[in-house]
N, C-alpha and C positions, 0 to 999 in steps of 0.2 A: 132610223137608221142602228145597226147592230155594232158590237164592235169589230166583227169579222169585216166588216164592211169596210166600216175607216182601215183596217190597216190595210187592206187592198189598195182601197183608195191613195193611205200615206207612202205604200210601195210605187205606187205609180210616180205620186208625185218626187218623190226620191230619186228615182231612176231617172227623172227629166230633169232635176237642178242636176244631176250626175253631170247629164249630157251638154246641159250649161257650162257648167264649169270645164270639163274639157274642150270644148268647142270654145269660149275665152281663153284657155290657156295656151292652144294652139295661134289664137290670133294675137297675144301678147307676143310668145315667140316670132312672128314674122314681124312686128312694130319694135323688136328688139336689132332684127337685119337690117344694115344701111340699104335706102330702097333702090339703089343699082349698083352697076358699076360705076364707077368712076367719082365714090362718095369719099368724105373721109371727115374723120373725126379731127377735133383740133388739132391733137398730136401729130395726127399724120399729115394735117393742114401747115401746120409750121413746117414740118420736114420738107412737105411739097414746096415751101414757099421758101426756104432754108433762112427762117426767123425764128422768135420765139411761140410758145402757146398762148401766153399774154398780149404779144402783137395780134394775134390770130382773132382773140377774142376780143381789143379794144376795135380792131377794124370792123367787126362784127357789129359791137355794138353802137359805133358809132355810123355804121348803116352804110358803110364801104364794102362791106360781103353781103350777100342775103345767105340763109341758111335756110335750115331743114330742120326740126326739132322730133325725134326720133320717139315712140310712143313713151321710151322710160325717161325723155327728157333733155338727150344726150343730144348738141349740136352738131350739126352735118354740112356740110358746104362739097356742095358739087367741084368738080374736076374746071369747067366751063366758067364759072365763078373766081376760083383760082388763079387762072389763066388769066382772065380780064384783070383783075386787082393786080397780078404781078408786072402786066402789060404796061398799065396805069401808072403804075410806079417803076417803069424801063428794066426791070428786072429780067424780062424771059424774051 
């Protein structure tokens, strides 16, 4: 194999790697977004429930609220879960 052949093969590999990097970046951007309308981060959930972020985190850790973790690790809570939690607490 000559040096010219290696360069051409290397360029093809580089193009494939760049394509994969672009695809990963697009996927990461999608993961950063909430899964759908009706999902809240901890601060938004606290406002929705008229409580503190600490209380929301405590309820999530205690298993009283189911949560979803986004690709970046952000805790997301569904409005349905928040409504059920509030009903159990007599707040809605």
